[in-house]
C-alpha positions in Angstrom: 25.0 61.9 35.5 23.3 64.9 33.9 26.0 65.3 31.3 25.6 61.7 30.2 21.9 62.2 29.7 22.6 65.3 27.5 25.1 63.4 25.4 22.6 60.6 24.8 19.9 63.1 23.9 22.3 64.8 21.4 23.3 61.5 19.8 19.7 60.5 19.3 19.0 63.8 17.6 22.1 63.6 15.4 21.2 60.1 14.4 18.3 61.4 12.2 20.6 63.6 10.1 23.6 61.1 9.7 24.0 59.6 6.3 24.4 55.8 6.2 25.3 55.4 2.5 28.7 57.1 2.6 31.7 55.4 1.1 34.8 54.8 3.1 36.8 58.1 2.6 40.5 58.2 3.4 43.2 60.7 3.2 44.7 60.8 -0.3 41.5 59.6 -2.1 40.4 61.4 -5.2 36.7 61.9 -4.9 33.8 63.3 -7.0 31.0 65.0 -5.0 27.6 65.9 -6.2 26.6 69.2 -4.6 23.1 70.6 -4.7 23.2 74.2 -6.1 20.3 76.5 -5.9 20.0 79.1 -8.7 16.9 81.3 -8.3 14.1 78.8 -7.8 15.8 75.9 -9.6 18.1 73.3 -8.1 20.8 71.4 -10.0 23.7 69.1 -9.1 27.2 70.4 -9.7 30.1 68.0 -9.4 33.3 68.9 -7.5 36.4 66.7 -7.8 39.6 66.8 -5.9 42.0 65.1 -3.5 41.2 64.6 0.2 44.0 66.3 2.1 42.5 66.4 5.6 39.6 64.7 7.5 38.2 65.8 10.8 36.0 63.1 12.4 33.4 64.2 14.9 30.1 62.3 14.4 27.7 64.5 12.6 30.3 67.3 12.2 32.7 65.2 10.2 34.4 67.3 7.6 36.8 66.7 4.7 39.1 69.2 3.0 39.3 68.8 -0.8 42.1 70.3 -2.9 42.1 70.8 -6.6 43.9 72.9 -9.2 41.6 75.3 -11.2 43.2 77.4 -13.9 46.7 77.0 -12.3 45.5 78.0 -8.8 45.2 75.6 -6.0 41.6 75.7 -4.5 40.8 74.1 -1.1 37.3 73.8 0.3 36.0 72.2 3.5 32.8 70.1 3.2 30.5 68.8 5.9 29.9 65.3 4.6 26.5 64.8 6.4 25.1 68.0 4.9 21.9 67.7 3.0 23.5 69.7 0.2 25.7 66.8 -0.7 23.9 64.4 -2.9 26.5 61.9 -3.7 30.2 61.0 -2.9 32.1 58.7 -5.2 35.7 57.6 -4.6 37.4 57.6 -8.0 40.9 56.7 -6.9 42.7 55.6 -3.7 46.3 56.7 -3.0 48.9 55.2 -0.6 49.9 57.9 1.8 51.8 57.9 5.1 50.4 61.0 6.7 47.2 62.0 8.3 47.2 65.5 6.7 48.6 66.2 3.2 49.2 70.0 3.7 52.6 69.5 2.0 50.8 69.4 -1.3 50.2 73.1 -1.0 53.9 74.0 -1.8 54.1 71.5 -4.7 53.0 71.9 -8.3 52.8 69.8 -11.4 54.0 66.3 -11.3 55.3 66.6 -7.7 51.6 66.6 -6.5 51.1 63.0 -7.8 50.3 60.3 -5.2 51.0 56.6 -5.5 47.9 54.7 -6.4 46.7 52.0 -4.1 45.2 49.0 -5.7 42.7 47.1 -3.6 
């Protein structure tokens, strides 16, 4: 009984920090994220683009792993999507995939990393 009460309290606290205006993000989607970057005492929005290769769903702790190629080197970064540092998320392209995690893209390069586009 006590554990149920704790989980209800945690959910009510987390509800304040959840974002309701998030798009439906799936594995294989190409997305563009606006991140709030602080430089000194100024803040600006820096955009990061890439393919979602993994998603971990856990209420407020939901994360996505974004992979992109920068200067010939593959870069992956994990983002907490309910973070206040993320200003906007825009799905630019949806792809048709048959796996939950696209880690196989790490070993591929060039045209082999292309995914089939899903038209909705």
